[in-house]
C-alpha positions in Angstrom: -0.9 -50.9 -55.8 -4.0 -51.0 -57.8 -4.3 -52.4 -61.2 -4.9 -48.8 -62.4 -1.6 -47.5 -60.5 0.0 -50.5 -61.7 -0.6 -49.5 -65.3 0.1 -46.1 -64.7 3.6 -46.9 -63.8 4.3 -49.3 -66.6 3.1 -46.3 -68.9 5.3 -44.0 -67.5 8.3 -46.6 -67.2 7.6 -47.2 -70.7 7.6 -43.6 -71.8 10.5 -42.8 -69.7 8.5 -40.5 -67.4 8.3 -40.0 -63.9 5.4 -42.1 -62.2 3.1 -39.5 -62.1 -0.5 -40.2 -62.0 -1.3 -40.1 -65.9 -4.1 -36.8 -65.9 -3.6 -35.2 -62.5 -2.0 -32.2 -64.6 -2.5 -31.3 -68.1 1.5 -30.8 -68.3 1.7 -34.9 -67.2 -1.1 -35.7 -69.9 0.6 -33.7 -72.8 4.3 -34.7 -71.6 3.6 -38.3 -71.8 1.5 -38.2 -75.3 4.7 -36.3 -76.6 6.8 -38.8 -75.3 4.7 -41.9 -77.0 6.3 -40.3 -80.4 9.3 -42.9 -79.9 6.9 -45.7 -80.6 4.8 -44.3 -83.1 4.6 -46.3 -85.9 5.2 -43.2 -88.3 7.3 -39.9 -88.3 4.3 -38.0 -87.1 4.3 -34.0 -87.3 6.2 -32.3 -84.6 3.0 -30.9 -83.2 3.4 -28.4 -80.1 2.3 -29.2 -76.7 0.0 -26.1 -76.9 -2.3 -28.0 -79.3 -3.1 -30.6 -77.3 -3.6 -28.2 -73.8 -6.4 -26.3 -75.9 -8.0 -29.4 -77.3 -7.9 -30.8 -73.4 -9.7 -27.1 -72.7 -12.3 -27.8 -75.6 -11.0 -26.4 -78.7 -10.5 -28.4 -82.3 -7.2 -27.6 -83.1 -5.5 -28.0 -86.8 -1.9 -26.9 -88.3 0.3 -27.8 -90.8 4.1 -29.0 -90.9 5.8 -28.3 -94.0 8.7 -30.4 -94.6 11.8 -29.6 -96.5 11.9 -31.0 -100.1 8.6 -32.1 -100.0 5.9 -30.2 -102.3 3.2 -31.5 -99.7 3.0 -30.4 -95.7 1.9 -32.8 -93.2 -1.9 -31.6 -91.8 -2.8 -32.5 -88.2 -5.1 -32.0 -85.6 -5.9 -32.8 -82.1 -9.7 -32.9 -80.4 -10.6 -34.5 -77.0 -14.1 -36.7 -77.2 -17.3 -37.2 -75.0 -16.5 -41.1 -75.8 -14.8 -44.0 -74.6 -11.8 -44.9 -76.4 -13.4 -48.1 -77.7 -16.6 -46.0 -79.4 -13.9 -43.4 -81.4 -11.7 -46.5 -82.2 -14.9 -48.4 -84.1 -15.3 -44.4 -85.6 -11.9 -44.5 -87.0 -12.2 -47.9 -88.2 -15.5 -48.0 -90.0 -14.3 -46.8 -93.1 -17.7 -48.1 -95.0 -20.1 -45.4 -93.4 -17.8 -42.4 -94.5 -18.8 -41.9 -97.9 -21.7 -39.0 -97.3 -20.1 -37.8 -94.2 -16.4 -37.3 -95.0 -16.1 -35.5 -98.5 -15.9 -39.8 -100.3 -17.5 -41.0 -103.1 -16.5 -44.8 -102.3 -14.6 -46.2 -99.0 -14.4 -50.0 -98.8 -12.3 -52.7 -98.0 -10.8 -54.5 -100.8 -8.2 -57.1 -99.5 -8.4 -58.0 -95.8 -10.9 -58.3 -93.2 -13.0 -54.8 -92.3 -12.4 -53.1 -89.2 -8.7 -55.0 -88.9 -5.0 -54.6 -89.1 -3.6 -55.4 -92.7 -6.7 -54.3 -94.4 -6.3 -52.4 -98.0 -8.8 -49.7 -98.3 -10.1 -48.1 -101.8 -10.8 -44.7 -101.4 -12.3 -42.3 -104.2 -13.3 -38.5 -104.0 -15.0 -36.4 -106.7 -13.6 -33.4 -107.3 -15.2 -30.1 -109.5 -13.2 -28.6 -112.3 -10.1 -31.4 -112.2 -10.3 -34.9 -112.9 -11.2 -37.1 -109.6 -8.9 -39.0 -107.5 -8.5 -42.3 -105.7 -6.2 -43.9 -103.9 -5.6 -47.3 -101.9 -3.9 -47.5 -98.4 -3.0 -50.4 -96.3 -4.2 -49.9 -92.8 -2.3 -51.2 -89.9 -2.6 -51.3 -86.2 0.0 -50.6 -83.4 -0.4 -53.5 -81.2 3.4 -52.8 -79.3 2.4 -49.3 -78.4 -0.8 -50.6 -77.1 0.5 -53.2 -75.1 3.3 -51.2 -73.8 0.8 -48.3 -72.6 -1.2 -50.8 -70.7 -4.0 -50.3 -73.2 -4.1 -46.1 -73.2 -2.4 -45.8 -76.4 -4.6 -46.8 -79.8 -2.4 -46.3 -83.0 -4.0 -46.7 -86.8 -1.9 -45.9 -89.4 -2.0 -45.7 -93.1 0.7 -46.5 -96.1 0.2 -46.2 -100.1 -0.8 -49.6 -101.4 -1.9 -48.1 -104.5 -2.6 -51.5 -106.9 -5.2 -51.0 -109.7 -5.3 -54.9 -110.5 -6.8 -55.4 -107.1 -10.0 -53.6 -108.5 -10.3 -55.8 -111.9 -13.5 -57.3 -111.5 -15.2 -55.1 -109.1 -17.7 -52.4 -109.7 -14.8 -50.0 -108.9 -12.6 -50.5 -112.0 -14.8 -48.4 -114.5 -13.9 -45.5 -112.0 -10.3 -45.0 -112.5 -11.0 -44.5 -116.2 -11.0 -40.5 -115.9 -9.6 -40.1 -112.6 -6.1 -39.6 -111.0 -4.5 -41.6 -108.3 -2.7 -39.7 -106.0 0.7 -39.2 -105.9 1.3 -40.7 -102.5 -1.0 -40.7 -98.9 0.0 -41.7 -95.3 -0.9 -40.8 -92.1 -2.4 -41.9 -88.3 -4.7 -41.8 -85.8 -3.6 -41.6 -82.1 -6.4 -42.1 -79.3 -5.8 -41.6 -75.9 -7.4 -43.1 -72.8 -8.1 -40.0 -70.7 -8.7 -40.8 -66.9 -11.9 -39.2 -67.0 -13.6 -41.4 -69.8 -13.4 -39.1 -72.6 -10.7 -39.8 -75.3 -8.0 -37.5 -77.0 -7.8 -37.7 -80.6 -4.7 -36.9 -82.7 -4.9 -37.3 -86.6 -2.3 -36.5 -89.1 -2.6 -36.7 -92.9 0.6 -36.5 -95.3 -0.5 -36.4 -99.2 0.3 -35.3 -102.6 -2.9 -35.1 -104.6 -0.9 -35.3 -108.0 -2.0 -34.2 -111.4 -3.0 -30.7 -112.0 -3.6 -30.1 -108.1 -0.3 -28.2 -106.6 0.6 -29.8 -103.4 1.7 -27.0 -101.5 -1.7 -25.2 -102.5 -3.6 -28.4 -101.4 -1.6 -28.7 -98.2 -2.7 -25.0 -97.3 -6.2 -25.7 -97.5 -6.1 -29.0 -95.3 -6.3 -27.5 -91.8 -10.2 -26.8 -92.6 -10.7 -30.2 -93.8 -8.8 -31.6 -90.9 -11.1 -29.8 -88.4 -14.2 -31.3 -90.2 -13.0 -34.7 -90.1 -11.8 -34.5 -86.6 -15.8 -33.1 -85.9 -17.3 -36.0 -87.8 -15.1 -38.8 -86.3 -16.3 -37.5 -83.0 -20.1 -37.7 -84.2 -19.6 -41.0 -85.6 -18.4 -42.4 -82.3 -21.4 -41.0 -80.6 -23.6 -43.2 -82.8 -21.2 -46.3 -82.4 -21.5 -46.3 -78.5 -25.4 -47.4 -79.2 -23.7 -50.3 -82.1 -22.6 -53.8 -81.6 -18.9 -54.6 -81.5 -18.8 -57.7 -83.3 -15.9 -57.8 -85.7 -14.0 -55.0 -84.2 -10.5 -55.8 -82.5 -8.3 -53.9 -80.1 -4.8 -52.9 -81.8 -3.4 -55.9 -79.9 -6.0 -58.0 -82.2 -8.1 -59.2 -79.6 -12.0 -58.5 -80.1 -13.5 -55.4 -78.4 -15.1 -56.3 -74.7 
């Protein structure tokens, strides 16, 4: 049994699937990704199998799952990148370069180490007409899923961690005066190493902007923004292939090779 075959068997056993060659058929890839939901760090949206199939065919796919009893829906998107998983992982975990590329004026780590699990991120978005929005999140990496999948599944999640006191004495403290913190925000990136060297990226975000912005209305416009985020991450990943890996770690906290 080759190392690759052994890893396939381990992944299949972990996911409760037959030990088929990962990527041999599109249905096999989709089934394995969906089965991995059991080990995801959060309750992600119910993304239809067709979305993965379309993404593997070259589309950037997005949608919204509305939640009973909640004003805001869960936005999701799927895309496949012509880049190795390590490069896409670096793009996902290099938030400091997002301003000017994403709709963010500020994106910076204010606690913990850049690129690493356990860091706290402060982000600020400027908006026309209504008050600007800001939020803080705790970013975590799913080491359990990474290890059990033999290194094929790379998940980064974020949960609300708003604490204005962390900004005291920083240049960002004044920005809170005329802005509104979001009610809540959570989400995740899942990156899947494909056998042909490409990477499947699954992104989901669930947030309530609070204030005068109706959460339901904001959710309905999220699909376009999610597609833009997926495309931008692909462009950043292409650039990351030529950049140093120093400071970046895998989900198991080991340095990128």
